N, C-alpha and C positions, 0 to 999 in steps of 0.2 A: 479097075479097068484092065490092068495087066493080067488078071486072072479070069478074064472073060465076062465080067459083070458091067453091063452098060450103066452109065450115070445119067439119070433123068431128072432135070430140075423140076421141082414142085412148088406149089404155093399153098400155104396153110391159111386158115382164117385169120382175120386181122388181129394182131397181138393185143391191142388195147382191150377189145371185147373179151378175148380169151382170159387175159389176166384178171379183169374185173369179175367175170363169171367164176373163175377159179377162187379168187379171194373170198367172194360171197359164199360160195359152196363150202370151202374148206373150213372157214371160221364158223359158219353155222353148224356144220357137222361136229366140229370140236366142242362148241357150246352145248349141243344136244347131248353129246357123250358125257361131258363134265358138269352138266346142270346140277347134279346132286351136291357137288363140291362147291359150286358157285354160291349156292343158297344154304351153306352150312358153316359151321365153325372152322372147317378145313380151308376155307377161302384164304385166311391169313397165312396158311402154310404154303400157298402157291407163290412162286416168285413173281415179281412185278410184271415181267414180260408176259407171263401166262395169264395174269389177271387182265391185262390190257387186251390181249387177243380174245379171251373169253367175252369180255365186255363188247368188243367189236362184233363178235359172232352173235351175241344177244341182240344187238341193235338193228339187225336187218329185218325188214318187214317180210311178210309172207309173199307179197307181190314181187319184191326184189329177189327173193329166193327163187320163185317160179320163173322170173325173167332169166335168171342165171341158168336155170335148167333148160330153158329153150336154147340158149347159146350152147350149152353142153350137148344137147341133142343134135343141133346143127353140126357142131364140130365132130361128133361121133359119126354122123352120116358121111361127112366129107372124108374122114379117115377110112371108113369102110370102103368108100368108092376108090380112094387112092390104092388101097391094098388089093382090091378086086380087079382094077383095070389098068393100073399104071406101074406100081413098084412092088417089090417084095419086102424091102426094108427101107427105113428112113435113117440116113446118116447125118449126124450133126456134131458139133463140139458138145461136150457135156456141159461146160460153162463157158461164158465169153471171156473169162480171165482166170488166172490162177487164184488159189485161196487167198483171201485178204488177211491182213494182220489184225488180230483181235486186240481190243483194249486190254490193259493189264488187269482190270477188275472183272473181265468177262467170265473167268472161271468161277468166281465166287458169287457174282450177281447176275450172270447171264447177259445177253446182248440182244436188243430188239432194234434192228436197223432195216426198216421196210425197203428203202431204196436199194440197199446192198443185197438184201435177200431176193428182191425182184430181179435185180441184175443177174445174180448167180443162177436163178431158176429159169432164165429166159428160154432155154431150149428144152426144159423139162415140163413146163406148165401144160403144154398142149397134151402131152402123153398122160400126165397126172390127171387132168380133167376128163379125158376120154377113157382112161383105164387101160390103155394098151401097154403091153409089156416092153421093157427096155433093159439093156445091159450097158454098163459103162466100164471102160478099162483104160489104163494109161497107155499112151502111144509115144510119149516123149517127155522130156523134162525141160523146163524153162532154163535158158542159159544163164540168166541173171540170178534167179532164186533157187534153182534146182527143184522147184515144186512141179508136181506132175501136171501134164496136159493130157486130157482124156477125150476119148471118142465115145459118143452115145449112138447106139443102134436101137431103133424101135421097130416092132413088127406088129402084125395083126393079132387080135385076140387069139389065145391058145397056140401061138407059134413061137413059144420059148425055145423049141428045138432049133428053129431057124436062127434065132439070136445066138445060141451057143455055137452053131456051125459057123456063122460068119465071124464070131469072135475068135474061134480056133483058127480059121483061115487067116484072119488078120494078124494073129500072133506070128504066123509063118512068113508074112511078107514084111514085117517091121524089122528095121535094122536092129540087130542084137535081140530080137524078140521083145517081150515085155519084161523089163528089168525092174527090180525093187529099188526104191530110193535108198540112200545111205541109212536113214532112220525111217522106220515104218511101224505100223501097229498091226500085228497079226491077230485079227479079231477071232479067228478060230482057235488059235493057240493060246490066247489069253494075255498078251502083253506087248509092250514096246520092245523092239529088237533093233539091233544094228548089224549090218553086214561086216 
């Protein structure tokens, strides 16, 4: 607001329907892509969480998948209307909480925690289902854990330029800019680093 951008409250489609449509769509698409592994000797090579997810994707009926696509279409029309008539971008937290602690065996066995995953993806599901672009970047660090707290910006299809512009402007208004945490992973440089 201090840089001249008015804040407009908006309402997105009901989260329960969006979450359900997203879950049906994504797991069905995963199964469709991995079908050849599901029905082969390679199935035993997949970790248990992947096997469960693929089995869930296989279980949806055609009518359930089509119903999910109707919800997806409704959500896409609503998003298009928002960007056409009300807002340039949608701002939200990236996640409703900082990163959770993983169990000790998660690195070797993986972790499938649907409730936790759904909670973490609360603000991402709508964009993921509708296919709109988004950018996420840290804006602060939790005082107790030093874990990053991030902002998510979503824009209309093909408006990645606007996302990058808003992210750059946001860096300029944040106290001390966007700082790296004490320990971070440089995905472009190839490894864990410390300041």
